C-alpha positions as CSV (number, residue, x, y, z in Angstrom):
1,M,0.0,0.0,0.0
2,S,1.2,3.8,-0.7
3,R,-1.4,5.8,1.0
4,L,-2.2,4.9,4.6
5,S,-3.9,1.8,5.3
6,E,-7.5,2.0,6.9
7,A,-5.8,1.0,10.5
8,N,-3.1,3.6,10.3
9,V,-5.7,6.3,9.3
10,I,-7.2,5.2,12.5
11,V,-3.6,5.8,14.6
12,A,-3.3,9.1,12.1
13,K,-6.4,10.7,13.5
14,E,-5.5,9.6,16.9
15,I,-2.2,11.4,16.4
16,I,-3.9,14.4,15.0
17,G,-5.9,14.9,17.9
18,R,-3.1,15.3,20.2
19,Y,-2.0,18.7,18.7
20,P,-4.1,21.8,18.3
21,K,-3.0,22.1,15.1
22,A,-3.4,19.2,12.6
23,R,0.4,20.4,11.1
24,S,1.7,19.6,14.0
25,A,0.8,15.8,13.7
26,T,3.3,16.0,10.2
27,I,6.1,14.4,11.6
28,P,4.7,11.5,13.6
29,L,2.7,10.6,10.4
30,L,5.5,10.6,8.1
31,H,7.1,7.9,10.9
32,L,3.7,6.2,10.4
33,S,4.1,6.4,6.9
34,Q,7.4,5.0,6.5
35,Q,6.7,2.1,9.1
36,Q,3.7,1.0,6.8
37,N,5.9,0.9,3.6
38,G,9.5,1.1,4.4
39,Y,9.7,4.3,2.9
40,V,7.8,7.7,2.1
41,T,5.9,7.0,-0.9
42,N,4.4,10.2,-3.1
43,E,0.9,8.7,-2.3
44,A,1.8,8.9,1.4
45,I,2.9,12.6,1.2
46,A,-0.6,13.5,-0.7
47,H,-2.5,11.4,2.1
48,I,-0.9,13.3,4.8
49,A,-1.3,16.3,3.3
50,E,-5.0,15.6,3.1
51,L,-5.3,14.6,6.8
52,V,-3.5,17.9,8.0
53,G,-4.6,20.5,5.8
54,A,-1.4,21.2,3.8
55,T,-0.1,20.8,0.6
56,S,2.0,18.2,-0.8
57,A,4.8,20.1,-1.1
58,E,4.8,21.4,2.5
59,I,4.7,17.8,3.5
60,L,7.7,17.1,1.2
61,G,9.4,20.3,2.3
62,T,9.5,19.1,5.7
63,A,10.0,15.5,5.2
64,T,13.2,16.2,3.3
65,F,14.8,18.1,6.0
66,Y,15.3,15.2,8.0
67,E,17.8,12.2,7.3
68,M,15.5,9.4,8.8
69,F,12.9,9.8,6.3
70,K,13.7,7.8,3.0
71,F,12.1,8.8,-0.5
72,E,12.7,5.5,-2.5
73,P,12.9,1.5,-1.7
74,V,15.5,0.7,0.6
75,G,16.5,-2.7,2.5
76,K,14.9,-4.5,5.3
77,Y,17.8,-3.3,7.3
78,L,19.5,0.3,6.9
79,L,23.3,0.1,7.5
80,N,24.8,3.5,8.4
81,I,28.4,3.6,9.4
82,C,29.6,6.7,10.7
83,G,32.9,8.2,9.3
84,T,33.5,11.3,11.2
85,M,36.7,11.8,12.6
86,S,36.8,9.8,16.0
87,C,35.3,6.7,13.8
88,A,37.6,7.8,11.2
89,L,40.8,7.6,12.8
90,L,39.9,4.2,14.7
91,G,39.4,2.3,11.0
92,A,36.1,3.5,9.8
93,E,37.4,3.7,6.1
94,E,38.2,0.1,6.2
95,L,34.9,-0.8,8.2
96,I,32.9,0.8,5.1
97,H,35.3,-1.0,2.4
98,H,34.5,-4.0,3.9
99,A,30.9,-3.5,4.4
100,E,31.1,-2.9,0.7
101,Q,32.7,-6.2,-0.4
102,K,30.7,-8.3,1.9
103,L,27.6,-6.5,0.6
104,G,28.4,-6.6,-3.0
105,V,27.4,-2.7,-3.2
106,K,28.9,0.8,-3.0
107,V,27.7,3.2,-0.6
108,G,24.1,3.8,-1.2
109,G,23.4,0.6,-2.7
110,T,21.4,-2.4,-1.6
111,S,22.3,-5.7,-1.5
112,D,20.8,-7.8,-4.3
113,D,18.6,-9.7,-1.8
114,G,17.0,-6.4,-0.6
115,M,18.0,-6.8,2.6
116,V,20.6,-4.4,3.5
117,T,21.1,-0.9,2.4
118,L,24.5,0.5,3.1
119,E,25.1,4.2,4.0
120,R,27.9,6.7,4.9
121,A,26.7,8.6,8.3
122,E,28.0,11.7,10.0
123,C,28.5,11.6,13.8
124,Q,26.6,9.2,15.7
125,A,27.5,10.5,19.1
126,A,29.3,7.7,20.1
127,C,33.0,8.6,19.6
128,T,34.5,6.9,22.8
129,E,33.0,3.9,21.2
130,A,34.5,4.2,17.9
131,P,33.9,2.9,15.3
132,C,30.4,2.5,15.4
133,L,27.2,2.1,13.2
134,Q,23.5,1.8,13.1
135,A,21.5,-0.9,11.8
136,N,17.7,0.9,11.6
137,Y,19.0,3.5,13.9
138,R,20.1,0.8,16.6
139,F,23.5,1.1,17.7
140,R,26.8,-1.4,17.6
141,Y,29.8,-0.3,19.2
142,R,33.6,-0.7,18.6
143,M,33.0,-2.8,15.2
144,T,35.8,-4.4,13.5
145,P,35.7,-6.1,10.0
146,D,34.9,-9.5,11.7
147,T,32.3,-8.5,13.8
148,L,30.9,-6.7,11.1
149,D,30.8,-9.6,9.2
150,T,29.1,-11.4,12.2
151,F,26.4,-8.7,12.6
152,I,25.4,-8.8,9.0
153,N,25.2,-12.4,8.9
154,D,23.0,-12.5,11.8
155,L,20.5,-9.5,10.4
156,V,20.0,-11.4,7.3
157,A,19.6,-14.8,9.0
158,G,16.8,-13.2,11.0
159,R,18.7,-13.8,14.6
160,L,17.9,-10.1,15.5
161,E,14.9,-9.5,14.5
162,G,13.8,-9.5,18.3
163,E,16.1,-6.5,18.7
164,I,16.0,-4.8,15.4
165,P,12.5,-4.4,13.6
166,P,12.4,-3.8,10.2
167,H,13.4,-0.4,8.6
168,G,10.9,2.7,9.2
169,T,9.7,1.2,12.9
170,V,10.7,3.8,15.3
171,A,9.2,2.0,18.4
172,R,7.3,-1.2,19.0
173,V,5.0,0.4,21.7
174,R,2.5,3.5,20.6
175,Q,1.9,5.7,22.9
176,H,-1.6,5.9,24.5
177,I,-2.9,8.5,26.9
178,P,-6.3,7.5,28.2
179,A,-8.8,10.3,27.8
180,D,-9.0,10.7,31.7
181,R,-5.3,11.4,32.2
182,G,-4.9,13.9,29.4
183,V,-4.8,17.6,30.0
184,G,-6.7,18.5,27.0
185,V,-6.0,19.9,23.6
186,F,-6.3,23.7,22.9
187,S,-5.0,26.3,20.7
188,P,-2.0,28.0,21.8
189,D,-3.9,31.6,21.1
190,A,-6.6,30.4,23.8
191,V,-4.3,29.5,26.5
192,E,-3.7,32.0,29.6
193,G,-1.1,31.3,32.3
194,A,0.8,28.3,33.2
195,P,0.4,24.8,30.9
196,L,-2.5,22.7,32.6
197,W,0.1,20.3,33.4
198,I,1.9,21.9,35.8
199,S,-1.6,22.3,37.5
200,A,-1.9,18.4,37.2
201,A,1.0,17.7,38.5
202,A,0.9,19.7,41.0
203,A,-2.2,18.6,42.4
204,S,-1.3,15.2,42.4
205,T,1.5,15.8,44.0
206,E,-0.4,17.5,47.0
207,A,-2.9,14.3,46.9
208,S,0.0,12.2,47.5
209,K,1.3,13.9,51.0
């Protein structure tokens, strides 16, 4: 499916309901679309635009700002190997070249079996654990060519499915706030004084004394 499925339209409307302005749900809906299809399709962009009251160009303009959103098919696993300074000093280039040979592709390509797309990444904020990489944005640290081989073999064989879900899956558990626990959704222009959650938290603290 390219547009959001019927089930995901229900989820999308629940997400939109959390925000005072529908357009504020754009990024969560893009993630929802990518989780469904593995990447963000043109049809999904148009569908999200309909749901939040924007144009397709506005949704695309937002989505293209973020590296995590892909606009063409990628492998089940997106392998991002950091190539920035700390990782580079500790063998990142060798690791990237080894990954290219292992997968039979250059950076930016996807293995013939469709399982792994290889990318070079900028700093992944794990400089003390260099060289590092991410598979679908789940970290692996202090990698070597040998440990990389084992890791890729485990990914392709499905031995890590419990730990690393398919590309596009941001979280396995979706947030749900019961109606009696929410503080309501109000237009920013209609709010006066402190946010309601502060009052709710204060009341909860007082009641627990």
